[in-house]
C-alpha positions, 0 to 999 in steps of 0.5 A: 529512496537514495543510493545509501546503504541504509536505504537499500536495506530499508527497501529490502525490508519493505519488499519483504513486508509487501511479499508477506501481505500479498501472500496473506491476501490470497486467503482473503474472504471478504464475504465472511465476517468471521474469516481471518482475512475478512473485508476489514483486514483486506482493506487494511492490507491494501492501505499498507501496500499502498503506503509501502509502495509509496515509500519505495517509489513505485507510484503506479502500484501505490495508486493501484492499492490505494484505489483498492482500499477506497473501493473495499467499502470500509470507511476508515480505509476509504478515507485513508486511501483518498488521502494516500492518492493525494500524497502519492501524486505529490510525492511522484511530482517531487520524485520526478523533479529530483531524480 
């Protein structure tokens, strides 16, 4: 994110979303299919966290959550996590070259 006012506001909103997902993940119960935050929802949150961290240029955290999505054993988010790993590496190279 650049230095403009809009980007600062966007980063604040994304950080708010991150905090909400992290708080909700405390209820995660991957062993119970009927749980509100079951294995699929947990994997979804990991993928969302990875993408959100990517867009605020926190690449290490993005990679961490992408790996958690891959290892969550939900095929849809496993594939998405693998694509994110590639995107994160590419964005990190571009970011480091320009900032």
